[in-house]
Every structure is written in C-alpha cells, then in structure tokens.
C-alpha positions, 0 to 999 in steps of 0.5 A, spaced: 500 499 499 506 504 499 503 507 493 496 509 495 495 516 496 493 519 502 485 519 504 479 516 507 479 508 506 474 503 509 477 500 516 477 493 515 477 492 522 471 496 524 465 495 518 461 502 517 467 506 519 473 509 515 480 511 517 485 516 514 491 513 511 497 518 510 500 515 504 505 510 509 501 508 515 494 508 518 493 514 523 489 514 529 483 518 525 477 514 524 469 516 523 463 513 521 462 511 513 456 516 512 455 513 505 452 507 508 448 511 513 440 512 512 439 519 515 431 517 515 432 512 519 436 515 524 434 517 531 435 523 535 441 520 539 444 516 532 443 523 529 447 526 534 452 521 535 454 521 527 454 529 527 459 528 533 463 523 529 463 528 523 465 534 527 471 529 529 472 528 522 472 535 520 477 537 526 481 531 524 482 534 517 483 541 519 489 538 523 491 535 517 490 541 513 494 545 519 500 540 519 501 540 512 498 546 509 492 547 504 495 547 497 493 546 490 496 540 487 501 544 483 503 548 489 504 541 492 508 538 487 513 544 486 513 544 494 515 537 493 520 538 488 523 543 492 525 539 497 527 534 493 532 539 490 534 541 496 535 533 498 539 532 492 544 539 493 545 536 500 547 529 497 551 533 492 555 537 498 555 531 502 559 527 496 564 533 495 565 533 502 566 525 502 571 526 496 575 532 500 576 528 506 578 522 502 583 526 498 586 529 505 586 522 507 590 520 501 595 526 502 596 524 509 597 517 508 602 519 502 606 524 507 606 519 512 609 514 507 614 520 505 616 521 512 617 513 513 621 513 507 625 519 510 626 515 517 629 509 513 633 513 509 636 517 515 637 510 518 641 507 512 645 513 511 647 513 519 649 505 517 653 507 511 656 513 515 658 508 520 662 504 515 665 510 512 661 511 506 659 518 505 655 522 499 660 526 496 661 530 490 664 525 485 667 528 479 663 524 474 657 527 477 657 533 472 658 528 466 652 527 462 655 520 459 658 518 466 653 520 471 648 514 470 653 509 470 656 512 476 649 512 479 648 504 478 655 503 481 653 507 487 647 503 488 651 497 487 656 499 493 650 501 498 646 494 496 653 490 498 653 494 504 646 493 506 646 486 505 653 485 509 657 483 503 662 488 503 667 484 507 668 476 508 670 474 515 671 467 519 664 465 523 663 462 530 669 466 533 670 466 540 673 471 545 674 469 552 670 462 551 664 466 549 661 466 542 657 472 543 663 476 545 666 473 539 661 475 534 661 483 537 669 483 536 668 481 529 663 486 527 667 491 531 673 490 527 670 489 521 666 495 521 673 499 523 676 496 517 671 497 512 671 505 514 678 505 513 677 502 506 672 506 504 676 513 507 682 510 502 677 509 496 674 516 497 681 519 498 683 516 492 677 518 488 678 525 490 685 525 488 684 522 481 687 526 475 688 525 468 694 519 467 694 517 474 689 511 474 693 505 475 697 509 481 690 511 484 687 504 484 694 500 486 693 505 492 686 502 494 688 495 492 694 496 497 689 498 502 685 492 501 691 488 502 693 491 508 686 490 511 687 483 510 693 482 513 691 486 519 685 482 520 688 475 518 686 473 525 679 473 523 680 472 516 677 479 514 678 481 507 675 486 503 670 482 498 673 482 491 666 484 488 666 490 492 673 492 491 671 492 484 665 497 484 670 501 488 675 501 483 670 502 478 668 508 481 676 511 481 676 509 473 669 513 472 673 519 476 679 518 471 675 518 465 671 524 467 678 528 468 681 525 462 675 528 458 676 535 461 683 534 459 682 533 452 677 538 452 682 543 455 687 541 450 682 542 444 680 549 447 688 550 447 689 548 440 683 551 437 686 558 440 693 557 437 689 555 431 685 562 431 692 566 433 695 563 427 689 565 422 689 572 425 697 572 424 696 570 417 690 575 416 694 580 419 700 578 414 695 578 408 692 585 410 699 588 411 702 585 404 695 588 401 697 595 404 704 595 402 702 593 395 697 598 394 702 603 396 708 600 392 703 601 386 701 608 387 708 610 388 709 607 381 703 610 378 706 617 380 712 616 377 709 613 371 705 620 370 712 624 371 716 620 366 710 620 361 710 628 362 718 628 361 717 624 355 721 618 357 718 612 354 724 607 356 722 609 363 715 609 362 716 602 359 720 600 365 715 602 370 709 599 367 713 592 367 713 593 375 706 596 376 704 589 372 708 585 377 705 589 383 698 588 380 699 580 379 702 580 386 696 584 389 691 579 385 695 573 388 694 576 395 687 577 394 686 570 392 689 568 398 685 572 402 678 570 399 681 562 399 681 560 406 683 553 403 689 555 400 696 555 403 702 551 404 703 544 406 709 542 410 712 536 412 718 537 417 722 533 422 726 534 429 731 528 429 734 531 436 727 532 439 723 526 437 728 521 433 729 519 426 722 516 424 717 522 426 715 527 422 710 533 423 705 534 417 701 540 417 699 547 413 699 554 414 696 560 410 702 565 412 705 569 406 712 566 409 711 559 411 717 559 414 715 563 420 711 558 422 716 553 422 721 557 426 715 558 431 714 550 432 722 550 433 722 555 439 724 554 446 719 548 447 724 543 444 731 543 444 733 543 436 730 547 430 725 543 425 728 541 418 724 541 412 722 536 408 717 539 403 714 545 403 709 547 397 703 551 396 696 548 394 690 551 392 686 546 396 692 545 402 686 543 407 684 537 403 692 535 402 693 535 409 687 531 411 689 526 406 696 525 409 693 525 416 688 520 414 693 516 410 698 515 416 692 515 421 695 508 424 702 512 425 699 517 429 703 518 435 698 521 439 691 517 438 687 522 443 688 529 441 688 530 433 691 536 433 698 533 435 700 532 428 706 528 429 706 521 426 711 515 426 714 514 419 719 517 414 719 522 409 720 517 404 713 514 406 710 521 405 713 522 399 710 516 396 703 518 399 704 525 395 705 521 389 700 516 389 695 521 390 698 525 384 700 531 388 705 535 385 711 537 389 717 540 386 722 539 391 722 534 397 728 533 402 729 526 404 735 527 409 734 532 414 740 536 416 739 537 423 746 541 424 745 543 431 743 536 433 749 533 430 754 538 432 751 537 440 752 530 439 759 530 437 761 535 442 758 530 447 762 524 444 768 529 445 767 528 452 765 535 453 758 534 456 754 529 459 753 523 454 746 520 455 746 512 454 742 512 448 747 516 444 752 511 445 748 507 441 747 512 435 751 514 430 753 521 428 
C-alpha cells in the first residue's frame, strides 16, 4: 500500500467506519462511513452521535490541513520538488565533502609514507657513515655520459654494504670462551677496517687526476691487502666484488678528468689555431697595404716620366706596375680562399728521433715563420724542412696525409698533435700516389745543431746520455 495516495479508506477492523491513510501508515483518525448511513432512519441520539463523529472528522482534517498546509496540487508538487532539490543539493555537498576528506586522508597517508621513507633513509645514511661511506661530490657527477653509470655503481656499493657483503670474515669466532663476545669483536673490527678502506677509496677518488689511474687504483688495492693482513686473525678481507666497484668509481673519476683534459687541450689548440689565422690575416692585410702603396708610388712615377717624355722609363715602370698588380691579385686570392696555403713536412731528429715527422699547413705568406715558431724554446733543436709547397686546397692535402698515416699517429687522443711515426720517404710516396705535385723534397734532415751537439758530447765535453752511445753521428 506504499503507493496509495493519502485519504479516507474503509476500516477493515471496524465495518461502517473509515480511517485516514497518510500515504505511509494508518493514523489514529477515524469516523463513521457516512456513505452507508440512512439519515431518515436515524434516531435523534444516533444523529447526534453521527454529527459528533463528523465534527471529530472535520477537526481531524483541519489538523491535517494545519499540519501540512492547504495547497493546490501544483503547489504541492512544486513544494515537493523544492524539497527534493534541497535533498539532492545536500547529497552532492555531502559527496563533495566526502571526496575532500578522502583526498586529505590520501595526502596524509602519502606524507606519512614520505616521512617513514625519510626515517629509513636517515637510518641507512647513519649506517653507511658508520662504515665510512659518505655522499660526496664525485668528479663524474657533472658528466652527462658518466653520471648514469656512476649512479648504478654507487647503488651497488650501498646494496653490498646493506646486505653485509662488503667484507668476509670467520664465523663462530670466540673471545674469552664466549661466542657472543667473539661476534661483537668481529663486527667491531670489521666496521673499523671497512671504515678505513672506504676513507682510502674516497681519498683516491678525490685526488685522481688524468694519467694517474693505475697509481690511484694500486693505492686502494694496497689498502685492501693491508686490511687482510691486519685482520688475518679473523680472516677479515674486503670482498673482491666490493673492491671492484670502488675501483670502478676511481676509473669513472679518471675518465671524467681525462675528458676535461682533452677539452682543455682542444681549446688550447683552437686558440693557437685562431692566433695562427689572425697572424696570417694580419700578414695578408699588411702585404695588401704595402703593395697598394708601392703601386701608387709607381703610378706617380709613371705620370712624371710621361710628362718628361721618358718612354724607356715609362716602359720600365709599367712592367713593375704589372708585377705589383699580379702580386696584389695573388694576395687577394689568398685572402679570399681560406683553403689555400702551404703544406709542410718537417722533422726534429734531436727532439723526437729519426722516424717522426710533423705534417701540417699554414696560411702565412711566409711559411718559414711558422716553422721557426714551432722550433722555439719548447724543443731543444730547430725543425728541418723536408717539403714546403703551396696548394690551392692545402686543407684537403693535409687531411689526406693525416688520414693516410692515421695508424702512425703518435697521439691517438688529441688530433691536433700532428706528429706521425713514419719516414719522409713514406710521406713522399703518399703524395705521389695521390698525384700531388711537389717540386722539391728533401729526404735527409740536416739537423745541424743536433749533430754538432752530439759531437761535442762524444768529445767528452758534456754529459753523454746512454742512448747516444748507441747512435751514429
């Protein structure tokens, strides 16, 4: 009956009476069902009874009307919808509040997890520091290529310490006939020795320089051997896997330092190349100015000779002007064509031995200036020239020779070091093979200063190095 509208209905418990149904349940209001009463047959007492019942029913209806308000059905429907909307709004607000509280709860849980992780991290950090493992600025951290590999190595180092696998020692050691005391003794000595080893490893990493990798790793290996010697009573040793990880750390630091050194050398060579280019440009500019001034001088002289009617002098000056203009054209060409220049093949027997040559190029107007600069105070003797020739594309010829003798390059790291372990004859053969025209090529270096110095040393007037006693003048 939950779907029945509110109203008066026959009371099944009391025939002849009707009872009020409010739409959900029966109420206490009831009265006589007047539709079944024949008023003509009623006595006065019965009529008064029915009137009283009717009045009571009216009072009941008035109470209901006063309680719910007398509205039209449309008004009641609007009132009902208004309350439904209010309930729906309250429901949405409640759901939003539940979602907000749920999000706040989840955020608190995340914060608790972060704090718990921080507690774990601090605990681990303290345990690592007890054995001398600290987070310090590793040289390779700033390297894009090495940072990832370093992070992996450090993670393995921490994992090894975390599972107590950084060292090995005897089990069941007793002290004063006590296994517990023996265990405490082994743990304390292990922690002390591991702390010393890690301190040595950190120091080796921080002091690593380009070129001293083997010395740094040997130093850490000696530390591990010393720990094994001092801990022989309990068979204490640094685990070989852990030792390998720390050696890898040193290697990564060394690789980074070598990369920095190569970068600095490259920058230094680039600056030297720029200085060489500026010198060439300055020489060309000065030569252009000199030739222009010389041409102006000849043209003034030519005008004077023509005014005096000196035809012979005019002819002579015109020839000189023609020579100057050809020189100006050549200099302008050198200025415009940056690939034009002189290719040189030089050696320095006294400094590098008989089978080492330097192959390079210069754009200088006077190429011997460059050769003389290379033989300055940085080497004990001056360079000897085997070949020095001009080429419109000197850059390509230089690159061809460098590629041809790449396997003979002495410095395989810095490509700006243009020294090759080969002979002048092999260089000449390569030039001929690639059809490079060379008008003059000297096979045997003069090495005048070196040979004279060697003769003085052999005469007993100086210190004779052991290697010179085996050489021939």
